[in-house]
N, C-alpha and C positions, 0 to 999 in steps of 0.2 A: 688438750688445747695449748697451744705455746704462748707463754707470756712473753712479752717483748722487754728485753733490758731496759730499764730505767725508764719504766711504766711510773705514772702517778697512780697511787692507791689511795683507795676512798672506802672506809671502812661503813660498812653496812647494814642497820639494824631497822631500815625501811620505817623509821621516824623523820618528822620535819627536818631536824637537825641534819641528818644525811643527805637529803635533798639538797640542804644550803648548801652544803659541803660539794655536792657535783656540779653546782652550779659554778662554785669558785673554780673546781678541778677541768670545767671544759674551757673556761678560759684562758685557765694556766695550759690546758693542753696544746692550745692554737700559738701562744708562746713558743711553748718548748717543743711543738709538734709530736708530744707522746701520747700512746693510748693509757686510756684510764683502765684501772681492777677495783672492780667491787672485792670487798673482803667481808665477808661474814662468818663469826665467830660462835660455834655450837660448845654446850657444855663439855659433850662426851662425844666420842669418834661411831658411835652407834647411831647419833643424829645428825649426821653428816651426810648419807645417803638421801633423807628427806629432806634437806634443805637446799639441795642441788636444783633440781627442776625450779623451783621458786625463785631461785637467786638468778639461774639464767634466764627464766622469762623476764625479769626486771632488765638484766644487761641487755637482752635483745630489744625491750621497748624502747632504753635509753639510747642505742643505738641507732634505732631507726630513727627516733624522734631528733635526735642529734647532728646524724650522719657524720659519726665518728667511732673509730673503734673501740667498744666496750667489751672488756674480759671479765669472768667472773672468778674467785677461790672460795669456797667453803673449808674453815680450818677448825680442828678442834681444839680446847684449851681454855685455859684463864685467859679471859678477854684482855687486860692491861698487858699480858706478858707475849700473848701469840702475834698479834699485830706488829708490833716493832720485828718480832722475829722471824715473821713469814716475810714482811718489806724487806728485811734486809738479806734475807734468804733468796730472795726472788731479785734482789738490787734494783729495789723500789729508787727512784730518783726524788720522792715526796710521799707524803702522809698528808691528804686534806682531809680533816676530821671536822665533823660539827662537835660543839662544845657543849657538853648536858650541863657539867658542872667544871668549877675550879679543881676540885679534890679528884676527880675522875680524871678528869685530863691529867692531873700529875703523876697519879700512876703509871700511864699509860706513856707519857713522854719523857719522864726521868728514864735516863739510860741507855733511849734510841740511839744506836746510828743512822739512822734516816732522817732526815729533819721531818719535822711536824709542822701543818698549816694549819690554826685553829680558826675555826670561824663559830659566829654567830647570830651572822645576820645577811641578808642575799649581797652579793656585790655591788657595791656605788657605780662602778664602771666595767668596762668589759675588758679592760686593761690598767694594768698599775701605773700610778703616775706619780706617787708620793709613797714614801717609805722612812720612817724614823728609827733612827740607829743611837741608841743611849751610850754613850762612853764617860766613865768613872776614871777611878783611882786605880782598879783591878788591872794589873798586868794583863789578865788574860782577855782582857776587852780587845787587845791586838790579836787575838787568833782569829776575831769575828771580821776582819776586814777584808781577809780572802774573799769571805761569801759576801758582803757587803759588794765586793768589785763584780762577784759573780751576777749577783741579782739586780746591780744597776747597768750590768752590760746585756743582760740576756733580757730582762722587762725594759730597757731602757729608757730609766725615770730617774727621779731625783729623789737624792740621798739627804736627809734631813739631821743630823747631828745635834744630841742636845747633851749638854754636859752641867753637873751640878754648879752652884755657888757654892766655893770653897774659900773660906777664911786663913782655915789653919795653912804656918808656910810650909810645913813638910810634904802634907796632902797637895798643895797646890803645886810644889814641884814635880810631885806623881802625877799631877794631872797634866800641867806642861808637857811633859814627857810622853805621855801617850797620846795628846795632842798634836804635837810635833812630827811623832811616828805615824799619825793618821793620815795628817794633811800630805805628807811625805808619801803615802802610798797611794794614797786617792788622786793624788795630781800626777803620780807617775804613769798611772793608768787611764787617766783623762775622764775622770768622773765627776759629775756636777754633783755638786752637796753645799750644803750652806750647815753655817751653825750656830746656834742659841743657847745662852746660858740660863737657867732655871732660876727664877727668883729666888731671894734669901730665906723667905718665907714659906717656902712649897717646899713639901717633904719629897723627897727625892725619886719614888714610883710614882706617886700622884703628879709630879712636874711631867713624868715621860706622857701617863694618860692623858693629862690637859694639854700638852703640846700636839699631840697627834689629832686630838678631837678640833682645837683650834683653826688647823691646817685643812682639816678634812682628808685626812691620809688614808692610806688604803691597806697599809701595811707595818706592824708595829715588829721591829726584831729583837731578838733576845735569846741572848746564851743559855744554855740549859742548865749553867752552875748559876743564876739569875732567876731563871724562871719560878722555881719554887716560892720563893721571895715576892716577888713581880706580883705573882698570883694570889699570893695570901694579900696583900696589901693591896690590891684591887676587888677583893671579895664586897660587894652591894656597892661599887662603882658606876655596875651597867656600860661597863666597857664593850662595845660591839663594834671595832676595829679588827681584823684577822690579825694574830700573832705569828708569826714564824719562828719557831724555836730549833736551835740547832746545837749537837754535839762538839765540842773543843775537839772530839774522837774523831769526826767525821772530815777526813785531809781534803785541801784542795793546796795544789802548788803553786797560786797564784804568785806568791809573793817570797823571797828569800830569807833566810835567817831563821831562827829561832824564836818564839811567840810564847812559851810557857814559862 
């Protein structure tokens, strides 16, 4: 069975979370014109043969019900390592995964060279309208602008930047430098965006989530170096908005210059 390069992968464990992930992947597949690949991970190689027919039936059913190309892969190994490695091997464009818990997601996402799109609820719309992009004083935030531009162009969506309230002079200089870089990059690519400053009293990661809920965002953009901290601080917050997590090592060349 040939897998088309740059497919959308959906880890499939037959749970409701996996079904929610498929709904998001279906919408994304229409935007990107990509096929969907179900990926089921078993503990040992000896279980692969038994798992294939069941997964094939699921893929065939979803293909017939949704009138799109759905393929399947059964792989043996550690769940948290196998999903990113298979996605990289098959040159997947994106992994859309139902999030069972923040701890489990962190184990799977960290270090992945293929972006993860994490979901906990049904899609609000059949296409993405608003994306929240946090930018703080970390220079690594500049790397994400390549991906922000890519997402804005392909989804034809609005980019909503949020930055922290900063009173420290040295940090404020860094913030201004990052925002100058961001404005220049986004303006140069004709990206539609707005900028919000968080309130003094709001903790940074909570301010991001609060803003996303306030504007009814479809997606929150988080770079992998911020993901673990963000998810830990979001525990118990019942955040239902999808999160896209991208590793800086996953390169795009939309912008010139050195960002790291």
